[in-house]
PAMI-949698 format. One record per residue (C-alpha): x, y, z; residue number from 1. Coordinates in Angstrom, 1 decimal. Example, Ala and Ser with C-alpha at 12.3 -4.5 7.8 and 13.67 -1.06 7.14 Angstrom:
<recs>
12.3/-4.5/7.8/1 $
13.7/-1.1/7.1/2 $
</recs>
This chain:
<recs>
22.0/-37.4/-4.8/1 $
22.2/-34.9/-1.9/2 $
20.7/-32.2/-4.1/3 $
17.9/-34.4/-5.3/4 $
17.1/-35.4/-1.7/5 $
17.1/-31.8/-0.6/6 $
14.8/-30.9/-3.5/7 $
12.4/-33.7/-2.7/8 $
12.5/-32.7/1.0/9 $
11.6/-29.1/0.1/10 $
8.8/-30.2/-2.3/11 $
7.2/-32.4/0.4/12 $
7.1/-29.3/2.7/13 $
5.4/-27.1/0.2/14 $
1.9/-27.1/1.7/15 $
3.3/-26.1/5.1/16 $
5.5/-23.4/3.6/17 $
2.6/-22.1/1.6/18 $
0.5/-21.9/4.8/19 $
3.2/-19.9/6.6/20 $
3.4/-17.6/3.6/21 $
-0.3/-17.1/3.6/22 $
-0.2/-16.2/7.3/23 $
2.5/-13.6/6.6/24 $
0.5/-12.1/3.7/25 $
-2.7/-12.3/5.8/26 $
-0.9/-10.0/8.3/27 $
0.0/-7.6/5.4/28 $
-3.6/-7.6/4.1/29 $
-5.0/-6.9/7.6/30 $
-2.5/-4.0/7.9/31 $
-3.5/-2.5/4.6/32 $
-7.2/-2.2/5.5/33 $
-7.8/-2.4/9.2/34 $
-5.8/0.8/10.0/35 $
-7.7/2.8/7.4/36 $
-11.0/1.8/9.0/37 $
-9.7/2.8/12.5/38 $
-8.2/6.2/11.5/39 $
-11.3/8.3/12.2/40 $
-11.4/6.8/15.7/41 $
-7.7/7.3/16.2/42 $
-7.9/11.0/15.1/43 $
-10.9/11.5/17.4/44 $
-8.9/10.1/20.3/45 $
-5.4/11.5/19.7/46 $
-6.3/14.6/17.7/47 $
-4.1/15.9/15.0/48 $
-6.2/15.6/11.8/49 $
-3.5/17.7/10.0/50 $
-1.1/14.7/10.6/51 $
-3.6/12.2/9.2/52 $
-1.7/11.3/6.1/53 $
1.6/11.0/8.0/54 $
0.3/7.9/9.8/55 $
0.3/6.3/6.3/56 $
3.2/8.1/4.8/57 $
5.7/7.3/7.6/58 $
4.9/3.6/7.3/59 $
5.0/3.6/3.5/60 $
8.2/5.6/3.4/61 $
10.2/3.0/5.4/62 $
8.4/0.2/3.5/63 $
9.4/1.6/0.1/64 $
13.0/2.4/1.2/65 $
13.7/-1.1/2.5/66 $
11.7/-3.4/0.2/67 $
14.5/-3.6/-2.4/68 $
17.2/-4.2/0.2/69 $
15.2/-7.1/1.7/70 $
14.8/-8.5/-1.8/71 $
18.6/-8.3/-2.4/72 $
19.3/-9.8/1.1/73 $
17.0/-12.7/0.3/74 $
19.0/-13.4/-2.8/75 $
22.2/-13.5/-0.8/76 $
21.2/-15.1/2.6/77 $
18.0/-16.9/1.6/78 $
14.3/-16.0/1.9/79 $
13.8/-17.7/5.3/80 $
16.1/-15.7/7.7/81 $
15.4/-12.3/6.0/82 $
11.6/-12.8/6.1/83 $
11.6/-13.9/9.8/84 $
13.7/-10.9/10.8/85 $
11.3/-8.6/8.9/86 $
8.3/-10.1/10.6/87 $
9.9/-9.7/14.0/88 $
10.6/-6.0/13.4/89 $
7.0/-5.5/12.1/90 $
5.6/-7.1/15.3/91 $
7.6/-4.9/17.6/92 $
6.4/-1.8/15.7/93 $
2.8/-3.1/15.8/94 $
3.0/-3.6/19.6/95 $
4.3/-0.1/20.1/96 $
1.7/1.5/17.8/97 $
-1.0/0.1/20.1/98 $
0.6/1.9/23.0/99 $
0.8/5.3/21.3/100 $
-0.6/8.3/23.3/101 $
-0.2/11.0/20.6/102 $
-0.2/11.2/16.8/103 $
3.5/12.0/16.9/104 $
4.3/8.8/18.8/105 $
2.1/6.8/16.5/106 $
3.8/8.2/13.4/107 $
7.3/7.3/14.9/108 $
6.2/3.7/15.7/109 $
4.7/3.4/12.2/110 $
8.2/4.1/10.9/111 $
9.4/1.1/12.8/112 $
6.5/-1.0/11.6/113 $
7.2/-0.1/8.0/114 $
10.9/-1.0/8.5/115 $
9.8/-4.6/9.0/116 $
6.9/-4.6/6.6/117 $
9.3/-4.1/3.6/118 $
10.3/-7.7/3.9/119 $
6.9/-9.3/4.2/120 $
5.1/-9.0/0.8/121 $
7.9/-9.3/-1.7/122 $
9.7/-12.2/0.0/123 $
6.6/-14.1/0.7/124 $
5.6/-13.8/-3.0/125 $
9.2/-14.7/-4.0/126 $
9.1/-17.9/-1.9/127 $
6.1/-19.1/-3.9/128 $
8.0/-18.4/-7.1/129 $
10.9/-20.6/-5.7/130 $
9.0/-23.6/-4.5/131 $
6.6/-24.0/-7.5/132 $
7.5/-24.7/-11.1/133 $
7.0/-22.3/-13.9/134 $
3.9/-24.1/-15.1/135 $
2.4/-24.0/-11.6/136 $
3.1/-20.3/-10.8/137 $
0.2/-18.7/-12.6/138 $
-2.3/-20.9/-10.7/139 $
-0.6/-20.7/-7.3/140 $
0.0/-16.9/-7.5/141 $
-3.6/-16.4/-8.4/142 $
-4.6/-18.7/-5.5/143 $
-2.2/-16.8/-3.2/144 $
-3.6/-13.5/-4.2/145 $
-7.1/-14.8/-3.7/146 $
-6.2/-16.0/-0.1/147 $
-4.6/-12.6/0.5/148 $
-7.8/-10.9/-0.8/149 $
-10.1/-13.1/1.2/150 $
-8.1/-12.5/4.4/151 $
-8.3/-8.8/3.6/152 $
-12.1/-9.0/3.6/153 $
-11.9/-9.5/7.4/154 $
-9.7/-6.5/7.9/155 $
-12.2/-3.6/7.4/156 $
-15.1/-5.5/9.1/157 $
-12.9/-6.5/12.0/158 $
-11.5/-3.0/12.3/159 $
-14.9/-1.5/12.5/160 $
-16.0/-4.0/15.2/161 $
-12.9/-3.4/17.2/162 $
-13.2/0.4/17.0/163 $
-16.9/0.3/18.0/164 $
-16.8/-2.3/20.8/165 $
-13.2/-2.6/22.0/166 $
-10.5/-0.1/21.2/167 $
-8.6/1.1/18.1/168 $
-5.4/-0.1/19.7/169 $
-6.3/-3.7/19.0/170 $
-6.1/-3.1/15.2/171 $
-2.3/-3.1/15.7/172 $
-2.1/-5.9/18.3/173 $
-4.1/-8.3/16.2/174 $
-0.9/-8.7/14.1/175 $
1.0/-10.3/17.0/176 $
-0.5/-13.9/17.0/177 $
-0.5/-13.9/13.2/178 $
3.2/-13.1/13.0/179 $
4.2/-15.6/15.6/180 $
2.4/-18.4/13.7/181 $
4.0/-17.3/10.4/182 $
7.5/-17.3/11.9/183 $
6.9/-20.8/13.4/184 $
5.8/-22.2/10.1/185 $
8.7/-20.8/8.2/186 $
11.2/-21.9/10.8/187 $
10.1/-25.5/10.8/188 $
9.1/-26.2/7.2/189 $
11.1/-24.0/4.8/190 $
14.5/-25.5/3.9/191 $
16.9/-23.8/1.5/192 $
20.2/-24.6/-0.1/193 $
21.9/-21.2/-0.4/194 $
25.2/-20.6/-2.1/195 $
27.0/-18.3/0.2/196 $
27.9/-14.9/-1.4/197 $
29.8/-11.9/-0.2/198 $
27.1/-9.4/0.8/199 $
27.2/-6.3/-1.4/200 $
24.5/-4.0/0.1/201 $
23.8/-0.6/-1.5/202 $
23.6/1.4/1.7/203 $
24.6/4.7/-0.1/204 $
21.8/4.3/-2.6/205 $
19.3/3.5/0.1/206 $
20.3/6.7/2.1/207 $
20.1/9.0/-0.8/208 $
16.8/7.5/-2.0/209 $
15.3/8.0/1.5/210 $
16.5/11.7/1.5/211 $
15.0/12.3/-1.9/212 $
11.6/10.7/-1.1/213 $
11.4/12.2/2.4/214 $
11.9/15.7/1.0/215 $
9.3/15.2/-1.7/216 $
6.8/13.8/0.7/217 $
7.2/16.7/3.1/218 $
6.7/19.1/0.2/219 $
3.6/17.3/-1.0/220 $
2.0/17.0/2.4/221 $
2.8/20.5/3.8/222 $
3.0/22.6/0.6/223 $
0.1/25.0/0.2/224 $
-0.8/24.5/3.8/225 $
2.1/25.3/6.2/226 $
4.0/27.2/3.6/227 $
3.1/28.5/0.1/228 $
3.8/26.5/-3.0/229 $
5.8/29.5/-4.4/230 $
8.2/30.0/-1.5/231 $
11.8/29.4/-0.6/232 $
10.9/26.3/1.5/233 $
9.1/24.7/-1.4/234 $
11.9/25.5/-3.9/235 $
14.5/24.2/-1.4/236 $
12.7/20.9/-0.7/237 $
12.1/20.3/-4.4/238 $
15.8/21.0/-5.1/239 $
17.0/18.6/-2.4/240 $
14.6/15.9/-3.7/241 $
15.7/16.3/-7.3/242 $
19.4/16.5/-6.5/243 $
19.3/13.5/-4.3/244 $
17.4/11.5/-7.0/245 $
20.0/12.4/-9.6/246 $
22.7/11.2/-7.2/247 $
20.7/8.0/-6.5/248 $
20.6/7.2/-10.3/249 $
24.4/7.7/-10.6/250 $
25.1/5.5/-7.6/251 $
22.8/2.8/-8.9/252 $
24.5/2.7/-12.3/253 $
28.0/2.3/-10.6/254 $
27.0/0.0/-7.7/255 $
28.2/-3.6/-7.8/256 $
24.9/-4.7/-6.3/257 $
22.5/-1.8/-6.8/258 $
19.4/-1.2/-4.8/259 $
17.4/-0.7/-8.0/260 $
18.7/-3.1/-10.8/261 $
18.0/-0.9/-13.8/262 $
19.0/-3.7/-16.2/263 $
15.7/-5.4/-15.3/264 $
13.8/-2.4/-16.7/265 $
15.1/-3.0/-20.2/266 $
12.5/-5.8/-20.6/267 $
9.4/-3.9/-22.0/268 $
6.8/-5.9/-20.1/269 $
8.7/-5.4/-16.8/270 $
9.1/-1.7/-17.4/271 $
5.4/-1.2/-18.0/272 $
4.4/-3.4/-15.1/273 $
6.6/-1.4/-12.8/274 $
5.2/2.0/-14.0/275 $
1.6/0.8/-13.7/276 $
2.3/-0.6/-10.3/277 $
3.4/2.9/-9.3/278 $
0.2/4.6/-10.7/279 $
-2.1/1.9/-9.2/280 $
-0.2/2.3/-5.9/281 $
-1.3/6.0/-5.8/282 $
-4.9/4.9/-6.5/283 $
-4.9/2.2/-3.9/284 $
-3.7/4.4/-1.0/285 $
-6.1/7.2/-2.1/286 $
-9.1/4.8/-1.7/287 $
-8.1/2.7/1.2/288 $
-6.8/5.6/3.3/289 $
-9.6/8.2/2.8/290 $
-12.8/6.2/2.0/291 $
-13.6/5.3/5.6/292 $
-13.3/9.0/6.5/293 $
-15.7/9.9/3.7/294 $
-18.2/7.2/4.7/295 $
-18.1/8.2/8.4/296 $
-17.5/11.9/8.2/297 $
-19.6/12.8/5.1/298 $
-22.2/10.1/4.9/299 $
-22.6/9.8/8.7/300 $
-22.2/6.0/8.8/301 $
-20.6/3.9/11.5/302 $
-17.0/2.5/11.4/303 $
-18.5/-1.0/10.7/304 $
-20.3/0.3/7.6/305 $
-17.1/2.1/6.5/306 $
-15.2/-1.1/6.8/307 $
-17.8/-2.8/4.6/308 $
-17.2/-0.4/1.8/309 $
-13.5/-1.3/1.8/310 $
-14.3/-5.0/2.1/311 $
-15.9/-4.8/-1.3/312 $
-12.5/-4.0/-2.8/313 $
-11.1/-7.1/-1.0/314 $
-13.9/-9.2/-2.5/315 $
-13.3/-7.9/-6.1/316 $
-9.5/-8.4/-5.8/317 $
-9.4/-12.2/-5.1/318 $
-12.2/-12.9/-7.6/319 $
-10.2/-11.1/-10.3/320 $
-6.9/-12.7/-9.2/321 $
-8.4/-16.1/-9.6/322 $
-9.7/-15.2/-13.1/323 $
-6.4/-13.6/-14.0/324 $
-4.4/-16.8/-13.7/325 $
-6.9/-18.5/-16.2/326 $
-7.1/-15.5/-18.5/327 $
-3.3/-15.3/-18.8/328 $
-3.4/-18.7/-20.4/329 $
-6.4/-18.2/-22.6/330 $
-6.3/-14.6/-23.9/331 $
-2.8/-13.5/-22.9/332 $
-1.0/-11.0/-20.7/333 $
-1.9/-7.8/-22.7/334 $
-5.6/-8.4/-22.9/335 $
-5.8/-9.4/-19.3/336 $
-4.2/-6.3/-18.0/337 $
-6.1/-4.0/-20.4/338 $
-9.4/-5.4/-19.0/339 $
-8.1/-4.7/-15.6/340 $
-7.2/-1.1/-16.6/341 $
-10.8/-0.5/-17.8/342 $
-12.1/-1.7/-14.5/343 $
-9.9/0.7/-12.7/344 $
-11.2/3.6/-14.8/345 $
-14.8/2.6/-14.2/346 $
-14.4/2.2/-10.5/347 $
-12.5/5.5/-10.0/348 $
-15.1/7.3/-12.2/349 $
-17.9/6.1/-9.8/350 $
-15.9/7.7/-6.9/351 $
-15.8/11.0/-8.8/352 $
-19.6/11.1/-9.0/353 $
-20.1/9.9/-5.4/354 $
-21.7/12.4/-3.0/355 $
-23.2/12.3/0.6/356 $
-26.6/11.1/-0.7/357 $
-25.0/8.2/-2.8/358 $
-24.9/6.0/0.3/359 $
-22.4/3.2/1.3/360 $
-23.6/0.9/-1.5/361 $
-22.3/3.3/-4.1/362 $
-19.0/3.5/-2.3/363 $
-18.8/-0.3/-2.0/364 $
-19.6/-0.7/-5.8/365 $
-16.8/1.7/-6.6/366 $
-14.4/-0.2/-4.4/367 $
-15.4/-3.5/-6.0/368 $
-14.5/-2.4/-9.5/369 $
-11.2/-0.9/-8.4/370 $
-10.5/-4.2/-6.6/371 $
-11.2/-6.2/-9.8/372 $
-8.8/-4.0/-11.7/373 $
-6.1/-4.4/-9.1/374 $
-6.6/-8.2/-9.1/375 $
-6.3/-8.6/-12.8/376 $
-3.2/-6.4/-13.2/377 $
-1.2/-7.3/-10.1/378 $
-1.4/-11.1/-10.6/379 $
-0.5/-10.8/-14.3/380 $
2.5/-8.5/-13.4/381 $
4.0/-10.9/-10.8/382 $
3.7/-14.0/-13.1/383 $
5.2/-12.2/-16.0/384 $
8.1/-10.8/-14.0/385 $
9.0/-14.1/-12.3/386 $
8.9/-15.9/-15.7/387 $
11.3/-13.3/-17.2/388 $
14.2/-13.8/-14.8/389 $
16.4/-16.5/-13.3/390 $
16.4/-17.6/-9.6/391 $
19.3/-15.3/-8.5/392 $
17.4/-12.2/-9.8/393 $
13.9/-13.3/-8.9/394 $
13.9/-11.8/-5.4/395 $
15.3/-8.4/-6.7/396 $
12.8/-8.4/-9.7/397 $
9.8/-9.2/-7.6/398 $
10.9/-6.7/-5.0/399 $
11.4/-4.0/-7.7/400 $
7.7/-4.4/-8.7/401 $
6.6/-4.3/-5.1/402 $
8.9/-1.3/-4.6/403 $
7.1/0.6/-7.3/404 $
3.7/-0.2/-5.8/405 $
5.0/0.9/-2.4/406 $
6.5/4.0/-3.9/407 $
3.2/4.8/-5.5/408 $
1.6/4.3/-2.1/409 $
4.2/6.5/-0.4/410 $
4.0/9.4/-2.9/411 $
0.2/9.0/-3.1/412 $
-0.3/9.3/0.6/413 $
1.8/12.4/0.7/414 $
0.3/14.0/-2.5/415 $
-3.3/13.2/-1.6/416 $
-2.8/14.2/2.1/417 $
-1.5/17.5/0.8/418 $
-4.5/17.9/-1.5/419 $
-6.8/17.1/1.4/420 $
-5.3/19.7/3.8/421 $
-4.9/22.5/1.2/422 $
-8.4/22.1/-0.2/423 $
-10.0/21.9/3.2/424 $
-8.1/25.0/4.4/425 $
-9.1/26.8/1.3/426 $
-12.8/25.9/1.8/427 $
-12.8/27.1/5.4/428 $
-11.0/30.4/4.5/429 $
-13.6/31.2/1.8/430 $
-16.6/30.9/4.1/431 $
-18.8/34.0/4.1/432 $
-19.4/33.8/7.8/433 $
-16.4/35.1/9.8/434 $
-17.1/32.6/12.7/435 $
-16.8/29.8/10.2/436 $
-13.5/31.1/8.9/437 $
-12.0/30.7/12.4/438 $
-12.5/26.9/12.1/439 $
-9.3/25.0/11.5/440 $
-8.5/21.7/9.8/441 $
-8.2/20.0/13.2/442 $
-11.9/20.9/13.8/443 $
-12.5/17.7/11.8/444 $
-11.4/15.8/14.9/445 $
-14.7/16.7/16.5/446 $
-16.7/15.8/13.3/447 $
-15.2/12.3/13.3/448 $
-15.5/11.7/17.1/449 $
-18.2/11.5/19.7/450 $
-17.9/15.3/20.2/451 $
-19.7/15.8/17.0/452 $
-22.9/15.9/19.0/453 $
-21.9/19.2/20.7/454 $
-21.3/21.0/17.4/455 $
-23.9/23.5/16.3/456 $
-25.9/22.5/13.2/457 $
-24.2/25.3/11.1/458 $
-20.7/24.3/12.2/459 $
-21.4/20.6/11.6/460 $
-22.8/21.3/8.1/461 $
-19.7/23.5/7.1/462 $
-17.2/20.9/8.4/463 $
-19.1/18.1/6.6/464 $
-19.3/20.1/3.3/465 $
-15.6/21.0/3.7/466 $
-14.6/17.3/4.1/467 $
-16.7/16.3/1.2/468 $
-15.3/19.0/-1.0/469 $
-11.7/18.1/-0.2/470 $
-12.2/14.4/-0.5/471 $
-13.8/14.8/-3.9/472 $
-10.6/16.4/-5.1/473 $
-8.8/13.3/-4.0/474 $
-11.1/11.1/-6.1/475 $
-10.5/13.3/-9.1/476 $
-6.7/12.7/-8.7/477 $
-7.3/9.0/-8.3/478 $
-9.3/9.0/-11.6/479 $
-6.5/10.8/-13.4/480 $
-4.0/8.1/-12.3/481 $
-6.4/5.4/-13.5/482 $
-6.4/6.9/-16.9/483 $
-2.6/7.0/-16.9/484 $
-2.5/3.4/-15.9/485 $
-4.7/2.4/-18.8/486 $
-2.6/4.4/-21.3/487 $
0.6/2.7/-20.2/488 $
-1.1/-0.7/-20.5/489 $
-1.9/0.0/-24.1/490 $
1.8/0.3/-24.8/491 $
2.3/-3.5/-24.2/492 $
3.1/-5.4/-27.4/493 $
0.3/-7.3/-29.0/494 $
0.7/-11.0/-28.5/495 $
2.1/-10.6/-25.0/496 $
</recs>
């Protein structure tokens, strides 16, 4: 009787819990787009264009390193306390980011912000899987993704407006009221019956994983720029990363409660979903991080217009997420994800052919089709994974998929940031005019800021062409990952 009463009480709170979860995911959606729109202004104010990708990499590194731990903690202690603590850490980091006076400070505070962000997306998604029945999940997850996407629409536009008329610092502070409201809703309306378990946390696995990914990220960002690819430093970093990853796998196989439950990967659909989440994660960070810089620095548009081009992705995503829930029931999991994969290829191909004369509408159309692909695949993945496991593994399974997306973001930010720096440096070094060869990557600070007006026409042209040249290389890499995503989706069994 007590259990039935508790269950009924929880069910009657579902609309309020869903509202709190939506607020938490709203905060995550804002973070994913609003900072990208503000980055050109941040670089113009604080300097340090060479550290551009580290602003994303530091946040994503801590996010990826902690997302699985939060998932495991939520299976042990419940979703409510773990999510609330994560949101609180995220808010502290957001507040400090807005106070940063240098790129180095901003990068450090982004680490703290990422430490809390690891809890938000996976646990919020898992809560929905808990409070709705199997039959309801496809519809609600599609709805939730739609709300997330719709909220993300406001991010780029709001970021552009804040940068132009207030200050880039408010792109971080806007998280504060959202987080407080989400915590209040969870505290009052989410009620759980948790069977107390002895906590078995894989701290060793987490540390070794962090060492492996940090070494790889440093190599990808700085290799070919601060030190040659074929050098002792490169070999050393690669060796440390590889050795740490091998140790990580051995630890995970022996751990009582592993950070990465490899047994979940034995399910074919989960394996492919996790791999494609990684490849699409690389694509997502490549577009969201660098598109505003292309629109502002190469096309010469305002921050508001740059925000609009990212908003197009946020429009395509929720539309596709809503359709995905219906398509899963009508044509199946495999066909739904393959259509999504084709949309990813088409959108990324448009980016490859984009140039300065294409204009923001071309950039927006490219973003839209990538958003459609993301919406179709991500919603299908979550529904499939949550239907494949029991309650006590649902948090870990959902977090594992989020982890692979975040890992793709993390590796992508480092890899593409390295491509940007090395290609731009190569372009400047190969200039026929000796005065142009004296320009550095940090000269882009002036191109993106108000100081661009004092640049000579020849210097402005060279910097603009260099930025276009290096960003085009990023879109080629994004297209390659889109092709890989599609090929993996073809491996899904027919009838799934």
